[in-house]
Every structure is written in C-alpha cells, then in structure tokens.
Backbone as a chain_set.jsonl record, in Angstrom:
{"seq": "NIRGSVSDQAIKDLYNEKIAKIERESEVRARRILVPTEAEAKKVAERLKNGEDFVAVAKEVSKDPGSDGSELGFIRRGQLLLQPVEDAVFTLKVGQISEPVWTEQGWYVFKLEEKRQQPPPTWDTLRDQLEQQKLREVVSRLRRGAKIEVLDTKLNRAVEPSSQ", "coords": {"N": [[21.44, -32.839, 27.238], [21.252, -30.635, 24.789], [20.6, -28.529, 24.141], [21.338, -26.54, 26.734], [23.842, -26.376, 26.261], [24.101, -24.122, 24.883], [24.506, -20.65, 25.819], [22.278, -17.405, 27.186], [23.767, -15.703, 27.213], [25.461, -16.06, 25.189], [23.699, -15.955, 23.231], [22.149, -13.443, 23.095], [25.1, -12.128, 21.797], [24.925, -12.7, 19.299], [22.729, -11.344, 18.663], [23.617, -8.862, 19.503], [25.013, -8.653, 17.581], [24.353, -8.95, 15.028], [21.595, -7.093, 14.897], [24.18, -4.903, 14.755], [24.59, -5.021, 12.258], [22.565, -4.382, 10.651], [20.878, -2.649, 7.942], [19.031, 0.463, 8.427], [15.941, 1.341, 7.191], [14.849, 4.902, 6.203], [11.997, 6.527, 7.667], [8.637, 7.729, 7.489], [6.141, 9.668, 9.114], [3.224, 10.118, 8.324], [-0.1, 13.006, 7.991], [-2.994, 12.707, 6.121], [-5.132, 14.789, 3.8], [-7.47, 13.877, 1.136], [-8.903, 15.298, -1.227], [-11.546, 15.66, -3.995], [-10.926, 18.021, -6.053], [-8.305, 20.734, -7.422], [-8.075, 23.097, -6.704], [-9.745, 23.159, -4.567], [-7.946, 21.268, -2.773], [-5.722, 23.158, -2.785], [-7.016, 25.318, -1.327], [-7.389, 23.832, 1.295], [-4.399, 23.187, 1.346], [-3.762, 26.221, 2.416], [-5.24, 26.791, 4.408], [-4.146, 24.401, 6.376], [-1.793, 25.619, 6.819], [-1.885, 28.635, 7.594], [-2.83, 27.634, 9.959], [-4.656, 26.07, 11.194], [-5.782, 23.112, 12.753], [-5.565, 19.806, 11.504], [-6.592, 17.627, 12.195], [-9.188, 18.393, 12.567], [-9.473, 19.717, 10.136], [-9.46, 17.796, 7.931], [-11.273, 15.901, 9.031], [-13.624, 17.671, 8.644], [-13.215, 18.48, 5.697], [-11.817, 15.466, 4.051], [-12.251, 13.427, 1.696], [-11.585, 11.189, 1.477], [-11.408, 7.65, 2.877], [-13.284, 6.733, 6.253], [-12.063, 8.931, 7.546], [-9.8, 10.382, 9.65], [-8.7, 12.429, 10.674], [-6.631, 10.926, 9.026], [-4.511, 9.433, 9.611], [-2.001, 7.859, 8.466], [0.199, 7.041, 9.526], [3.184, 5.319, 10.014], [5.997, 4.435, 7.413], [8.088, 3.769, 4.801], [9.958, 3.978, 1.817], [8.243, 2.617, -1.282], [6.512, 1.357, 0.119], [3.425, 1.047, 0.005], [2.972, 3.418, -1.009], [2.136, 6.177, -3.685], [4.561, 7.416, -6.476], [4.388, 9.801, -6.491], [3.259, 10.577, -4.375], [4.943, 9.543, -2.146], [7.6, 11.048, -3.151], [7.279, 13.59, -2.327], [6.167, 13.729, 0.439], [8.549, 12.346, 1.263], [9.769, 14.731, 1.037], [9.227, 16.511, 2.339], [9.732, 18.673, 5.785], [10.335, 17.95, 8.805], [6.587, 19.075, 10.205], [5.882, 20.499, 8.535], [3.325, 21.311, 5.748], [2.54, 20.241, 2.878], [1.9, 21.061, -0.733], [-0.126, 20.926, -2.901], [-0.674, 17.418, -4.092], [-1.246, 15.177, -7.313], [-3.425, 12.849, -7.822], [-4.965, 9.745, -9.625], [-7.025, 9.181, -7.155], [-7.602, 10.766, -6.571], [-6.816, 14.586, -5.113], [-3.732, 14.952, -2.982], [-3.265, 16.8, 0.262], [-0.874, 16.524, 2.431], [0.904, 16.198, 5.702], [3.713, 16.342, 7.419], [4.142, 14.085, 10.085], [6.386, 12.898, 11.872], [9.333, 12.108, 11.196], [11.504, 9.152, 10.869], [14.712, 6.645, 11.592], [13.8, 3.511, 10.779], [12.943, 1.212, 13.391], [15.075, -1.185, 14.866], [15.345, -4.86, 14.523], [13.718, -6.504, 17.932], [14.485, -8.158, 20.517], [12.78, -9.904, 21.963], [11.56, -10.393, 19.716], [13.804, -11.864, 17.63], [14.698, -13.99, 20.021], [14.036, -16.603, 19.787], [14.936, -17.892, 16.963], [17.418, -17.077, 16.429], [18.78, -18.673, 18.768], [17.497, -20.774, 17.652], [19.623, -20.887, 15.571], [22.199, -21.105, 16.726], [22.196, -23.41, 18.041], [21.896, -24.86, 15.644], [24.615, -24.861, 15.062], [26.276, -25.871, 17.125], [25.514, -28.287, 17.269], [26.409, -29.208, 14.469], [29.259, -28.76, 15.041], [29.622, -30.552, 16.991], [28.437, -33.138, 15.442], [31.146, -32.965, 13.578], [33.556, -33.128, 14.774], [32.97, -36.061, 15.789], [32.988, -39.617, 16.156], [31.937, -42.112, 14.032], [29.831, -44.691, 14.551], [29.038, -47.298, 12.271], [26.67, -50.385, 13.014], [26.462, -53.606, 12.385], [24.785, -55.824, 12.308], [23.795, -58.327, 12.361], [26.637, -59.372, 11.848], [27.162, -59.166, 13.834], [28.837, -56.73, 14.762], [31.747, -53.775, 14.385], [31.733, -52.151, 11.652], [33.126, -50.116, 8.593], [31.944, -46.703, 7.852], [31.978, -46.612, 5.012], [32.097, -48.843, 3.879], [29.439, -49.048, 3.349]], "CA": [[20.671, -31.545, 26.605], [21.365, -29.734, 24.095], [20.507, -26.769, 24.773], [22.129, -25.987, 27.574], [24.953, -25.86, 25.848], [23.775, -22.764, 24.392], [24.406, -19.415, 27.07], [21.599, -16.202, 26.767], [24.844, -14.394, 26.692], [25.506, -16.333, 23.181], [22.497, -15.537, 22.042], [22.166, -12.138, 22.935], [25.453, -11.619, 21.718], [24.424, -13.158, 17.905], [21.232, -10.377, 18.636], [23.297, -7.298, 18.739], [26.047, -8.987, 15.918], [23.047, -8.965, 13.377], [21.004, -5.411, 14.69], [24.678, -3.972, 14.114], [24.875, -5.338, 11.076], [21.267, -4.405, 10.18], [20.352, -1.248, 7.365], [17.981, 0.803, 8.948], [15.826, 2.805, 6.349], [14.265, 6.424, 7.239], [10.278, 6.187, 7.866], [7.972, 9.242, 7.452], [4.895, 9.507, 9.604], [2.411, 11.719, 8.023], [-1.769, 12.431, 7.683], [-3.774, 13.143, 4.731], [-6.292, 15.112, 2.775], [-8.125, 14.214, -0.228], [-10.285, 16.257, -1.955], [-11.579, 16.269, -5.454], [-10.349, 19.55, -7.08], [-7.005, 21.06, -6.886], [-8.754, 23.926, -6.233], [-10.268, 22.5, -2.611], [-6.226, 21.417, -2.228], [-5.014, 24.217, -2.707], [-7.686, 26.23, -0.607], [-6.624, 23.085, 2.734], [-3.504, 23.178, 2.452], [-3.52, 27.911, 2.866], [-5.757, 26.671, 5.934], [-3.957, 24.312, 7.477], [-1.239, 26.38, 6.861], [-2.896, 29.135, 8.437], [-2.406, 27.122, 11.689], [-5.678, 25.353, 11.362], [-5.891, 22.005, 12.754], [-4.932, 19.365, 10.658], [-7.559, 17.064, 12.296], [-10.078, 19.209, 11.972], [-9.91, 19.694, 8.827], [-9.516, 16.275, 7.727], [-12.368, 15.691, 9.761], [-14.77, 18.278, 7.471], [-13.429, 18.042, 4.09], [-11.247, 14.714, 3.562], [-13.199, 12.751, 1.036], [-10.3, 9.8, 2.175], [-12.748, 6.7, 3.377], [-12.467, 6.445, 7.429], [-11.313, 10.161, 7.31], [-9.822, 10.011, 11.141], [-6.84, 12.719, 11.014], [-6.014, 10.325, 8.19], [-2.703, 9.238, 9.843], [-0.94, 7.377, 7.874], [0.713, 5.674, 9.995], [5.256, 5.231, 9.963], [5.997, 4.274, 6.192], [9.066, 3.777, 4.694], [9.811, 4.779, 0.353], [8.32, 1.357, -1.743], [5.795, 0.872, 0.66], [2.322, 1.83, 0.319], [2.6, 5.095, -1.269], [2.671, 6.364, -5.182], [5.783, 7.189, -6.537], [4.695, 11.334, -6.605], [2.938, 11.169, -3.126], [6.352, 9.426, -1.747], [8.301, 12.228, -3.277], [6.249, 14.44, -2.084], [5.806, 13.534, 1.748], [9.319, 12.202, 2.506], [10.792, 15.928, 0.822], [8.879, 17.115, 3.764], [10.465, 18.257, 7.149], [8.591, 17.105, 10.168], [5.246, 20.3, 11.03], [5.004, 21.011, 6.262], [2.446, 21.372, 4.865], [2.206, 20.129, 1.122], [1.835, 21.667, -1.987], [-0.985, 19.211, -3.477], [-0.382, 16.605, -4.911], [-2.624, 14.321, -7.942], [-3.309, 10.987, -8.145], [-5.834, 8.877, -9.746], [-7.675, 8.62, -6.394], [-7.591, 13.594, -6.28], [-5.423, 15.652, -4.123], [-3.971, 15.6, -1.446], [-2.856, 17.352, 1.513], [0.31, 15.863, 3.037], [1.394, 16.699, 6.436], [4.842, 14.951, 7.784], [4.223, 14.442, 11.658], [7.364, 13.239, 11.895], [10.581, 11.094, 10.464], [12.869, 8.677, 11.704], [15.371, 5.351, 11.108], [13.275, 2.281, 11.437], [14.004, 0.942, 14.553], [15.633, -3.039, 14.615], [14.066, -6.336, 15.176], [12.814, -6.349, 19.243], [15.302, -9.265, 20.695], [11.549, -11.184, 21.04], [10.723, -11.276, 18.774], [14.317, -12.96, 16.96], [15.274, -14.583, 20.702], [14.198, -18.041, 18.905], [15.075, -17.749, 16.16], [19.077, -17.398, 16.936], [19.387, -19.636, 19.539], [18.442, -22.233, 16.785], [20.979, -20.813, 14.847], [22.804, -21.613, 17.95], [22.24, -24.847, 18.64], [22.816, -25.693, 14.786], [26.025, -24.248, 15.2], [26.372, -26.526, 18.503], [24.906, -29.298, 16.904], [27.057, -29.156, 14.333], [30.306, -28.861, 15.633], [29.384, -32.171, 17.115], [29.029, -33.388, 14.368], [32.576, -32.702, 12.735], [34.23, -34.179, 16.079], [32.355, -36.936, 16.32], [33.368, -40.303, 15.329], [30.677, -42.873, 13.752], [30.395, -46.419, 13.48], [28.098, -48.371, 11.663], [26.324, -51.455, 13.126], [26.105, -54.505, 11.203], [23.384, -56.712, 13.243], [24.147, -59.574, 11.694], [28.299, -59.989, 11.801], [27.387, -58.16, 15.523], [30.799, -56.17, 14.79], [31.077, -52.44, 13.714], [31.745, -51.899, 10.558], [33.347, -48.679, 8.189], [30.605, -46.647, 7.328], [32.082, -46.404, 3.263], [31.472, -50.051, 3.111], [27.846, -49.558, 3.28]], "C": [[20.917, -30.953, 25.869], [21.912, -28.37, 24.22], [21.052, -26.219, 25.972], [23.343, -25.497, 27.549], [25.032, -24.486, 25.032], [23.94, -21.374, 25.549], [23.278, -18.886, 26.353], [22.875, -15.983, 26.533], [25.386, -14.853, 25.034], [24.277, -15.518, 22.152], [22.435, -14.4, 21.951], [23.385, -11.241, 22.415], [25.577, -11.476, 20.567], [22.95, -11.622, 18.296], [22.044, -9.176, 18.354], [24.399, -7.913, 17.42], [25.112, -8.696, 15.059], [22.331, -7.785, 13.539], [23.01, -4.451, 14.161], [24.966, -3.808, 12.677], [23.899, -4.761, 10.066], [21.211, -2.739, 8.683], [19.445, -1.179, 8.106], [17.617, 1.725, 7.8], [14.862, 3.73, 7.127], [12.539, 5.449, 6.697], [10.004, 7.636, 7.961], [6.393, 8.608, 8.778], [3.767, 10.988, 8.925], [0.846, 11.382, 7.643], [-1.372, 13.041, 5.881], [-4.912, 13.113, 4.294], [-6.161, 14.527, 1.968], [-9.386, 14.531, -0.77], [-10.253, 16.298, -3.484], [-10.373, 17.379, -6.541], [-8.891, 19.635, -6.303], [-7.282, 22.208, -6.408], [-8.6, 24.166, -4.748], [-8.591, 22.02, -2.351], [-5.679, 22.515, -1.433], [-6.118, 25.348, -1.557], [-7.689, 25.011, 1.212], [-5.687, 23.485, 2.629], [-2.891, 25.301, 2.724], [-4.113, 27.887, 4.265], [-4.849, 26.134, 6.957], [-2.244, 25.413, 7.538], [-0.468, 28.247, 8.114], [-2.762, 29.282, 10.22], [-4.049, 26.71, 12.195], [-5.495, 23.764, 11.911], [-6.296, 20.345, 11.64], [-6.312, 17.843, 11.038], [-9.141, 16.97, 11.918], [-10.833, 19.41, 10.269], [-9.886, 18.384, 8.136], [-11.162, 15.788, 7.849], [-13.981, 16.226, 8.336], [-14.199, 18.544, 5.734], [-12.771, 16.5, 3.427], [-12.947, 13.573, 3.47], [-12.499, 10.966, 0.913], [-11.279, 9.004, 2.978], [-12.327, 6.786, 4.752], [-12.002, 7.661, 7.655], [-10.685, 10.09, 8.903], [-8.908, 11.138, 11.348], [-6.627, 12.536, 10.031], [-4.866, 9.839, 8.537], [-2.072, 7.766, 9.267], [-0.043, 5.807, 8.838], [2.801, 5.527, 9.959], [5.749, 4.063, 8.696], [7.379, 4.221, 5.984], [9.129, 3.671, 3.148], [9.683, 2.668, 0.103], [6.997, 0.547, -0.953], [4.733, 1.376, 0.444], [1.933, 2.541, -0.975], [3.369, 5.081, -2.939], [3.614, 7.475, -5.579], [5.225, 9.185, -6.252], [4.075, 11.442, -4.983], [4.759, 10.667, -2.39], [6.879, 10.84, -2.118], [8.003, 13.383, -2.776], [6.336, 13.977, -0.007], [7.266, 12.963, 2.234], [10.75, 13.145, 1.708], [10.572, 16.744, 1.755], [9.893, 17.204, 5.154], [9.133, 18.764, 7.99], [7.848, 19.136, 10.641], [5.207, 20.216, 9.185], [4.033, 20.276, 6.568], [2.974, 20.843, 3.346], [1.946, 20.932, 0.525], [0.424, 20.553, -2.516], [-0.226, 18.961, -4.588], [-1.463, 15.111, -5.255], [-2.619, 13.182, -8.062], [-4.492, 10.888, -8.828], [-7.02, 9.738, -8.895], [-8.177, 10.306, -6.13], [-6.637, 13.591, -6.03], [-5.566, 15.668, -2.772], [-3.162, 15.899, -1.266], [-2.13, 16.377, 2.191], [0.821, 16.735, 4.6], [2.362, 16.132, 7.612], [4.793, 15.543, 9.251], [5.521, 14.197, 12.746], [8.213, 11.037, 11.092], [11.658, 10.559, 11.726], [13.74, 8.064, 11.177], [14.312, 3.968, 12.017], [14.227, 1.7, 12.753], [14.206, -1.022, 14.5], [14.646, -3.547, 14.934], [14.266, -6.176, 16.885], [14.001, -7.733, 19.559], [14.366, -10.385, 20.895], [11.018, -11.756, 20.281], [12.498, -12.415, 17.22], [15.223, -13.387, 18.141], [15.406, -16.033, 19.997], [14.936, -18.382, 17.895], [17.022, -17.882, 16.35], [19.563, -17.949, 17.357], [18.328, -21.189, 19.167], [18.867, -22.024, 16.611], [21.681, -21.069, 15.473], [23.257, -22.45, 17.994], [22.767, -25.553, 17.332], [24.144, -25.72, 15.607], [27.222, -25.919, 15.988], [26.785, -28.298, 17.579], [26.235, -30.035, 15.254], [29.156, -29.117, 14.153], [30.541, -30.284, 16.182], [29.916, -33.108, 16.33], [30.368, -33.393, 13.6], [33.981, -33.783, 13.596], [33.364, -35.352, 16.142], [32.678, -38.405, 15.271], [31.986, -41.739, 15.666], [31.052, -43.514, 13.864], [28.641, -46.576, 13.615], [27.905, -49.473, 12.603], [26.073, -52.604, 12.558], [25.593, -55.564, 12.482], [23.626, -57.93, 13.19], [25.208, -60.464, 12.096], [28.319, -59.271, 13.356], [29.357, -57.734, 15.563], [30.413, -54.941, 14.199], [32.207, -52.648, 12.46], [32.15, -50.022, 9.677], [32.158, -47.784, 7.28], [30.739, -46.238, 5.846], [32.323, -47.84, 3.126], [30.409, -50.563, 2.889], [27.264, -49.102, 2.032]], "O": [[20.79, -29.892, 26.481], [22.89, -27.631, 24.323], [21.125, -24.993, 25.887], [23.899, -24.661, 28.262], [26.082, -23.969, 24.653], [22.921, -21.394, 26.239], [22.967, -19.358, 25.26], [23.149, -16.11, 25.34], [25.608, -14.142, 24.054], [24.107, -14.921, 21.088], [22.618, -13.939, 20.824], [23.257, -10.017, 22.401], [26.167, -10.464, 20.19], [22.481, -11.323, 17.197], [21.732, -8.418, 17.435], [24.348, -7.368, 16.317], [25.473, -7.916, 14.178], [22.229, -7.147, 12.491], [23.026, -3.532, 13.343], [25.417, -2.837, 12.068], [24.196, -4.625, 8.879], [21.824, -1.753, 9.092], [18.88, -2.165, 8.58], [18.363, 2.6, 7.36], [14.284, 3.535, 8.197], [12.162, 4.516, 5.987], [10.763, 8.525, 8.349], [5.942, 7.497, 9.056], [3.685, 12.208, 9.068], [0.404, 10.31, 7.227], [-0.499, 13.418, 5.099], [-5.682, 12.155, 4.227], [-5.008, 14.296, 1.602], [-10.529, 14.078, -0.707], [-9.339, 16.767, -4.161], [-9.457, 17.295, -7.359], [-8.436, 19.093, -5.296], [-6.58, 22.457, -5.428], [-7.878, 24.859, -4.031], [-8.061, 22.719, -1.487], [-5.36, 22.761, -0.27], [-5.474, 26.27, -1.056], [-8.031, 25.597, 2.239], [-5.4, 24.291, 3.514], [-1.768, 25.57, 3.149], [-3.743, 28.643, 5.163], [-4.585, 26.707, 8.014], [-1.852, 25.791, 8.642], [0.488, 28.651, 8.776], [-2.672, 30.127, 11.11], [-4.531, 26.98, 13.296], [-4.815, 23.16, 11.081], [-7.422, 20.111, 11.203], [-6.805, 17.206, 10.107], [-9.905, 16.166, 11.384], [-11.895, 19.32, 9.653], [-11.042, 18.208, 7.751], [-11.956, 15.437, 6.976], [-14.785, 15.617, 7.63], [-14.95, 18.767, 4.784], [-13.165, 16.259, 2.286], [-13.884, 13.2, 4.176], [-12.939, 9.946, 0.383], [-11.993, 9.626, 3.764], [-11.11, 6.916, 4.882], [-10.989, 7.407, 8.308], [-11.538, 9.458, 9.526], [-8.16, 10.933, 12.303], [-6.317, 13.555, 9.414], [-4.042, 9.797, 7.623], [-1.789, 6.779, 9.946], [0.152, 4.591, 8.822], [3.082, 6.66, 9.567], [5.861, 2.883, 9.028], [8.054, 4.612, 6.936], [8.079, 3.105, 2.843], [10.315, 1.768, 0.656], [6.564, -0.556, -1.286], [4.838, 2.577, 0.692], [0.978, 2.361, -1.731], [4.372, 4.517, -3.376], [3.452, 8.537, -4.978], [6.116, 9.784, -5.649], [4.443, 12.431, -4.349], [5.617, 11.533, -2.216], [6.577, 11.775, -1.376], [8.84, 14.266, -2.962], [7.303, 14.662, 0.325], [7.441, 12.99, 3.452], [11.941, 12.842, 1.637], [11.375, 17.605, 2.115], [10.606, 16.29, 5.57], [8.042, 19.334, 7.994], [8.458, 20.066, 11.17], [4.17, 19.73, 8.733], [3.804, 19.248, 7.207], [4.01, 21.338, 2.903], [1.631, 21.927, 1.178], [0.403, 19.349, -2.261], [0.419, 19.551, -5.455], [-2.081, 14.361, -4.5], [-1.651, 12.533, -8.458], [-5.222, 11.877, -8.751], [-7.749, 10.596, -9.392], [-9.134, 10.7, -5.464], [-5.67, 12.933, -6.413], [-6.391, 15.967, -1.909], [-2.162, 15.714, -1.96], [-2.724, 15.363, 2.558], [1.089, 17.931, 4.495], [1.898, 15.557, 8.597], [5.107, 16.658, 9.669], [5.766, 14.761, 13.813], [7.921, 9.875, 10.807], [12.224, 11.008, 12.723], [14.012, 8.556, 10.082], [14.166, 3.645, 13.195], [15.426, 1.694, 13.032], [13.382, -1.836, 14.083], [13.558, -3.191, 15.388], [15.29, -5.523, 17.087], [14.325, -8.301, 18.516], [14.576, -11.505, 20.429], [10.402, -12.795, 20.041], [12.267, -13.239, 16.336], [16.426, -13.348, 17.884], [16.474, -16.564, 19.692], [15.679, -19.348, 18.063], [17.615, -18.96, 16.359], [20.712, -18.208, 16.999], [18.257, -22.221, 19.835], [19.745, -22.621, 17.234], [22.478, -21.641, 14.73], [24.473, -22.637, 18.006], [23.625, -26.435, 17.361], [24.521, -26.444, 16.529], [28.206, -26.569, 15.636], [27.769, -29.018, 17.407], [26.703, -31.172, 15.213], [29.931, -29.434, 13.251], [31.48, -31.013, 15.864], [31.0, -33.689, 16.278], [30.312, -34.284, 12.753], [34.817, -34.62, 13.255], [33.007, -35.303, 17.319], [32.644, -38.395, 14.04], [31.42, -42.157, 16.676], [32.243, -43.71, 13.626], [27.689, -46.287, 14.339], [28.951, -49.733, 13.197], [24.971, -52.478, 12.025], [26.277, -55.874, 13.457], [23.638, -58.584, 14.233], [25.14, -61.628, 12.491], [29.354, -58.91, 13.917], [30.414, -58.148, 16.038], [29.328, -54.736, 13.654], [33.291, -53.23, 12.502], [31.613, -48.98, 10.052], [31.63, -48.181, 6.241], [29.818, -45.596, 5.34], [32.856, -48.109, 2.049], [30.097, -51.688, 2.499], [26.091, -49.364, 1.766]]}, "num_chains": 1, "name": "protein.A"}
C-alpha cells in the first residue's frame, strides 16, 4: 500500500512549507449606504460621524437592495469593487466613515469595520491535495529506482525494453 509510505508528518511539513511561502493580501470588511444624491450622502456621512448607528441609518435611508446594515464581508483589492470605491475603502482606518463616493449606482458612504491579512488556506482544505503531491513524489522515486522487465509471452523470456 503506497499510502502508508507517506506519513502525516511529511504532509504537515509540506503544508507548513507552502503556507510560509504564500503572500497574504490585505482584506477589509466594510459597510455601505447607497443614496441617490451627493447632498443626501453628505447628510448620511455627517450623521454617522456624529455617532449614529450605521446599521440603523442604513435600514432607514439606503437604496441598496436587501440593505441589512449593508455588510460587504471581507474583500481584497480587485475583488468586486469599482476603483473609486476600492480607493475610498482601503484608505480608511478601522471605524472611520468615508466621504461620499460617486458611482453609476449613486452615492455611497462607507464605514471600515476591520482590516486583516487574508488568512492562509486551512489544513483541512489542503490536506488531500498535499497528500496526493507526496504520493506522486513517492511513485516517481520508485519508478526511477525500478528495474523494468518486459516479457515476451511468445518467446517466454525477458527482452530489453528498447527492443520493443
């Protein structure tokens, strides 16, 4: 059984080696409120900067479909956001409210909830892939060290592989 030739520790070592090499991008988690005019966006931003609850204000005024406090979740640069929105969100400090940002959908006001480095892939998500990689290495090593005999059943003797 070739599976027994790859230990859990060898797979864990490969995981740690791969994780150490991964460049983790910055991610942000933000909320948004969408309103149709710049004047409304400025009023919203002022209310938020004066301490009103973001979720409550979003539920009251946001034109964003399904506005439930307008949680964006964690996002990286180049993922889902338009350039002006990305620039506004990624320059905020945690807890800070943005100035109004115009897009074709209307005027947005953002609040940055959290910044972090993208978490590395978990052991559970990579284990099978890494085990397969280690097994391929074992098979490759076995092939390099193996003596291959090709049998000619008509002659009932071994022949050199190159004579086939």
